[in-house]
N, C-alpha and C positions, 0 to 999 in steps of 0.2 A: 475445554473451547471447543465450540461448533464453528461449522463455518459459514458463512453468507448465502442467504438467500440471495436469488439476483434480483428482487426487489429491495432488498436489505441493501445490497451494492448498490445498487443506483443512487439508494439514498445517502450512500456515505460517500460516494463520489461527488455528491451532489454539493454536501456541505463543505469536504474537503478542499475541493477544487473550482468548487462555484460551475461544473461539468453538466448538465441538465439534457444529456443526448442519448441517455439508456446504455451505458455502453454494454449493457450484461445481456440484453437482445440477443447477440450472438453465443451465449452461452448455452449449452445443452440445456433442457427442461429441468427444473429441482424436483427430485423425488418428493412423492405424495403418501402418506398416509392419512387415508380416509381424505379429510378436509383442509387436512393440515400439510404447508412445504416448507416445516424449519423442524421437523423431527430429527435431532442430533441424529441416532444411530441409523438413520438412512442418508445422510447428506455425506455420501462421499466424495473422495477429490478423487474420480480417473484422469488419466494423464490426458484425455483431449480436455480437459476444464482446467486441469495445469496447465495447458499450453496458451488457451484463452487468456486464465491470468494475465500471464506473462506479455501476453500481445496486448490485452488492452491496458496493463500497466505503463507498457511503451506508449503506444499510441496518446494513452491524457498526457504522458510526459511532454510529449513533442506540440500539445494543445497550448502547455500554456504560453499566454501571450504577454502578460506584464510580471516579470520574475519579482520586482522589485517590492510589486504589489503582494504577492505572494510571500515572499521569504519575511517582508518588512524591512528592510536593510539593504545597503548596497553588497553584493555578494562580490563583486568588484575593487571596493573599497582600501583601505589600509589596516581595516581590522575584519577581511574577511571571513576569517577562520572563527573570532568571535558571536560574529553577525550568523554564520550559520549552525554554528553551536546553538545558540538562544533558537533559531527555526527551527533544528530538529527537538529540542527539547518539547517545544509548541505545538509541533505537527505533529510529532509520534506522541504526547497528549490525546490529544485531539482523536487520532485514529485508531489509538489503542484503549483509549478510555481509563486510561494510569499513567502513572511516570513512567518514567523510561529507566531501566535499569544503566548503569554507570556502564555497564557494558555494550550497549544496546545504542547507546551515544556514540559512544568509542567506534563501534564500526560502522556505525553510518557517514560520522566524520571521517572515516578511511575511506568510504565510497566517495565521499566529496569532495575528499585529497585526491585519490589515484585517479578518480576521473576527469577533475579540475587540472591533474599536473598531464593529460593526455588531449586535453581537450580544452576547455573553457571553465571558467564558476559557474557559471548558467547550465550548462551540461552538467557537472557537477550535482548540481541542486534536483535536476532532474533525474539523476539516478538513485538519489535519496527516496524522492518522491516515489518512484518505480520500485525501489525495495522495499518501502512502508507499506505501497497498495498491493504487492503480490504477498496474499492471505498464508498461514503457514494453521494448520489444522492438526488437529491431535485427536485420537479417535482411540478410545480405548486401551490405551498403551503399545499402542501399534504404528508404526509410521504411515501417514497417508503415500500416496503417489507425491505429492507435492510435498510434504516433509523431506522426502529424496531428496528434491530436485534444492534444496537450504534456502527454501524463500522465508517470508518475515511475518508476522502475524498479523492479524484483520481485526478490524474494529468491529468490536464487542456489540456495536446499539442498535436496537432495533429501531427502525422508524415510527 
């Protein structure tokens, strides 16, 4: 898996969250090889970019204005856990372009549960969205700086 270019990141954010503010404009410039900005072996994740990913994910979640529209059910309702579990499966599939493994769903439900217990259910969902939107990048068997920060996988879709 390679990391997203800034353009791909903006497209993924627009598709997943309906946010067209182009948040990746604040990221360091993508490395280029000739005319290409998506050559996997030069798209590293230095610490500055990892920090920008995290800051952007938090800012994007703060901008979610209608939680019920995003999640598709009432996160404060009687079946909040079931509601959020279904959201995690749908959102994760769209973000990662594959079904989530059971341990990924469990991990994200854990984020929702612990954050909800400390704050509220909507903040818990924001925590899940932020965890999904912070990319994890694998490079030639070596851990990138972002992987060392234990982030989550990124979407692999190209615009």
